[in-house]
N, C-alpha and C positions, 0 to 999 in steps of 0.2 A: 553451111556457111552463108549461103545466099539468104536463107530465112533469117538468120541472125542479123545480117546487114539490113534487110528490109525492116525488121522490128526496130533496130537502132535508128534507122533513118526516120521511121514514123515517130518515134519518141522525140528525136531531135526537132522534127518539124513541129510537133505539138508544143514542145517547150519553147521553141523560137517564136511561134505564133502567140503563145500566152505572154511571153516577155514583151513582144511588140505592142500588144493590146492591153498590157497591165494597167496603163493609165486610164483605160476605159472602164475599169472595174466599177461596179455600182453596188451600193448597199441596198438590199431589199428591205423595205420598211417593216419594222417589227410591229406585231399586232398591238393595238391599244390595250394596255393592261386593264383599264377601267371598264372596257366593254366585255371582258372575259373573266372578270374577277369572281363571278358567282358560278362559274362552270368548273366541274371536276375535269382535269386534263385527260386522265386515262379513260374515264368514262366517255368523254367527248371524242377521243380518237377511236375508241371502239365503235361508237355510233356513226362516225364518219365512214368507217370501213363497211359497216352493216348497211347503211342507208345509201351510200354513193358508189359502191363497188359491186359489180354483178358477179355471177358465178364464174365467168371467164377471166375476171380480174380487170375488166375495163372500168373506167371511172366516168361518172356523170359530172364532168367538170362544169358544165353550164349551170346545172342545178346547184352545185357546190359554190359556184361564183355568186349566185344570188343570195346565199346565206352562208358565209364562210366562218361564222363565229366559232363553231365547234372545232374546226381545223385550226383556227387562230388560237384557241385556248391551249391546244396541245403544242403548237409552235412556240407560244410564249413560254410554256413550261420547259421546252427543250432549250430555249435561250437562257433561262434563269435557273436551271437545275442540271446536275450532271456529276460525274465522279470528282470533278474539281471543286465546284461550288457547294454541292450538298453530298459529300462522300458517304454520309450515314445512310443515304437512300440506295446506294449502289455498292454494297459491301462485298459482293461476290462477283466472280467473273461472269456468271450467268445473268445476274441483274444488269451488269454493264453492257453485255453484248445484246441482250434483248432490247434494252433501252436504245442502243445505237441503231439497231435495225429499224425499230419503229420510228426513231427520229429521222433517219435518212429518208425513209419512205414518205413521211409526212412533209419533210422539207422539199422533197422533189415535187410532191403534189402542190405545195404552196408556191413553189417557183413557177410551175406551169400557169397557175392563176396570175402570179405577178407579171408573167410574160404575155398576158392576155390570151392564153390558150392557143399557142401556135399550132400549126398543122403538123410540123415536124421539127426535129432538132438535127436534121441531116446537115452535112457540110460544115461551114464555119459557125453555124448556130450552136453546134456542140461546144465550141470554145466559150461562147457567151454563157450557155446554160450551166456547164460544169466548172468553168474556171473564173469567169468574170463576175458572176452574180455572187455577192457575199451575203451570208446569213450569220446569225448569232447562234452559236452552239456552246452551251456551258460557259457563257460569259465571254466567248472569243469570236471574233469575226473570222469566217473562213468560207471557202467555196465547197460545193458538193464534192469536187474531186479531192480537195484537201481533207475533208471529213473522211471520205472513203480510204484514201491512200495513206494518210498520216496517222489516222486513229483506228478505224475499224479493221483494216487489213492487218495491222500490226498485232492483232490478237491471235493471229495464226489459225483461223478457222475458214477453210476454203468453201465450206457450204454456204457461207454468207452470200456468195455470188448467185445463189438460187433463191435468195430471200430479199436481197436489196433490189429496189425497183425505182428506176429513173423515169417511169411512166411512158416508156416506148413500147411499141408493139412486140419487139423481140425480147423484151424483159421477161423474167420469170412471172408466172401468175401472181398477182397481188392477192394474198389471202384476205378473207373478210373478217378475220379476227386478229387482234394484236399478237405479237410474240411475247411470251412470258418466260420468266426465269425458271419457273417450275416445270414447264413443258418444252423448254427451248431445244434440247437435244432431239426429242421426238418430232418437233415441228420442223427442224432443219432437215432431219432424215426424210420426213414425209415430203417436204417441198422439193428436195433434191431428186428423190425417186420419181415424183410426179413430173418434174421438169424433163427428165430423160425418157419418160414414157410417152411424151408428146412427139408426134412425128415431125412437127415443125422444128424440134430441137435435136432430133437424132433419127437418122435414116441409114440403113445398112444395105449396101449393094454387094451381095456375094459374088456376082459375076465379075465385077472389077476389083473385088477385095478392097472396097472403099467405105469409109465411115463418113457420112456427112453430118456435121454437128455444129452446135452454136459457136459463134465467134467469141463468146465470153471466154472460152478456153484458150483462145489466141490472145485475148487482151491481158490475161493474168496467168500465163503458163507456170510461172514460178510458184504460185500459191498451190496449184494442184500437184506439181512435181515434188513439192516438199513433203507430200503425203504418199505419193505413188511413184514408181520408177518411170512410168510412161503415162501419157494422157489416155491411151487405150485402157491401161490398168485402172486409172481413176474412174473412167466412165463405167467400166465393167462392174464396179462395186454397186452401182445404182441402176444400171440399165436392165431391162427385162431379160436380156440375154447377154452373156459375156462377149466382149469384142476380141476376136482372134488377134494375136500379137503381130501377125504379118499384114494386117489390114492397114492401109494408109488412111490418113485423116485429111478431109477437105472441110474448110469452114464455110458455113452458110452466111452470106452477107447479112449484116445486122440491119433490121428495119427500124429506123429512128422516128417513124411516124408516131405522134402522140396517141396513146391508147385510150381514146375517148369513146364513150358510148355513142356520142353524136356521129362519129365516123362510121360506126356500124349501121346506123340508121340511114 
């Protein structure tokens, strides 16, 4: 009961804060179409991931900021294409979901650049980053939070939470290749298993019968419980070892530091 109250209070606080600052919402400038007209959007996004993301999933934001045209080409594509504007390109659930995951990750990256590469999104900065910054997706203005909650999560695939990346240190690893419809299920399976194989996301203490795991499961419990009776059961599907049913869960505080390669240097 206490946990339910805490979650309800948290959601009320976030909702109230967003409502108070709604008048401060800003539109992130769309890329200039004339500057990216000769670039293939998907090829450009693939090259951004290959050239600006390392094996750990950290992003070279400063190098990307010096020449953002490839990222801008894909962001412009996301703004002017989608299941609503160009339905013929997204005729299957796999095509739509792969597109949404790539789009969210690219827009998060683009927002970091638009915000002048902040050190962190901790505290009230989360409200600005996720709620107050508006981007164009499939012809509509929306925030990253709106994109995730009102569109992507409604597709009913909880593994997205181990593929979507808001560019924070505690986010899942950002793959160096795009998600594709043809390989989507295997990619989601691979990224979810990898996520729970990392000690930073899952630690088990048999002495105290405690599972220490990512706060992502606390952010969106209903998504995981729609597929499994308990969070322990959900984790066990992907963890190296099953989680005993009587183990309690403690959530690891999320690190909102921007996952920049410059930080590691």
